[in-house]
C-alpha positions as CSV (number, residue, x, y, z in Angstrom):
1,M,13.2,0.8,7.2
2,S,10.5,0.6,4.7
3,V,7.6,-1.8,5.0
4,S,6.3,-3.2,1.8
5,A,2.7,-3.0,0.7
6,N,2.8,-6.8,0.5
7,F,3.2,-6.9,4.3
8,Y,0.3,-4.6,4.8
9,L,-1.9,-6.6,2.3
10,A,-1.0,-9.8,4.2
11,Q,-2.2,-8.2,7.4
12,V,-5.4,-7.2,5.6
13,E,-6.0,-10.8,4.7
14,S,-5.2,-12.0,8.2
15,C,-7.6,-9.6,9.8
16,A,-10.3,-10.5,7.2
17,K,-9.9,-14.2,8.1
18,S,-9.9,-13.5,11.8
19,A,-13.1,-11.4,11.4
20,R,-14.8,-14.2,9.5
21,D,-13.8,-16.7,12.3
22,A,-14.7,-14.4,15.2
23,K,-17.5,-15.6,17.5
24,L,-18.2,-12.3,19.2
25,D,-19.5,-9.2,17.6
26,N,-17.0,-6.9,19.3
27,E,-14.1,-9.2,18.3
28,R,-15.3,-9.2,14.7
29,D,-15.6,-5.4,14.8
30,R,-12.1,-5.0,16.1
31,Y,-10.7,-7.2,13.3
32,L,-12.7,-5.2,10.7
33,R,-11.4,-1.9,12.0
34,S,-7.9,-3.4,11.9
35,Q,-8.5,-4.6,8.4
36,D,-9.5,-1.0,7.4
37,A,-6.4,0.5,9.0
38,W,-4.0,-2.0,7.3
39,Q,-5.7,-1.4,4.0
40,A,-5.3,2.4,4.4
41,L,-1.6,1.8,5.1
42,A,-1.2,-0.5,2.0
43,D,-3.0,2.1,-0.2
44,K,-0.8,4.9,1.0
45,E,2.4,2.8,0.5
46,I,1.2,2.0,-3.1
47,R,0.5,5.7,-3.8
48,V,3.8,6.8,-2.4
49,R,5.8,4.2,-4.4
50,A,3.9,5.2,-7.6
51,A,4.6,8.9,-7.0
52,R,8.3,8.2,-6.3
53,A,8.6,6.2,-9.5
54,E,7.0,9.0,-11.5
55,R,9.3,11.6,-9.9
56,D,12.3,9.4,-10.6
57,A,11.2,9.0,-14.2
58,E,10.7,12.7,-14.7
59,K,14.1,13.4,-13.1
60,M,15.8,11.0,-15.5
61,V,14.2,12.8,-18.4
62,Q,15.2,16.2,-17.1
63,D,18.8,15.0,-16.4
64,D,19.3,13.4,-19.8
65,P,17.0,14.9,-22.4
66,V,16.9,13.3,-25.8
67,P,17.6,15.7,-28.7
68,L,14.6,16.2,-30.9
69,D,16.6,16.1,-34.2
70,Q,17.7,12.5,-33.7
């Protein structure tokens, strides 16, 4: 099952809000660390999807080349 980058980004926002609302420093730090981790997951998912799309596009070109004389 694949998790979308939108889910990860929603978690980033949730952690950011929780960090802003936190009363204790250690609680705020925990939310900020979580925010960084969720952001890293979102960034990785976005990179993976972009690389997959690029690979798929290249494969389509290789599988069905357009003749140059047309």
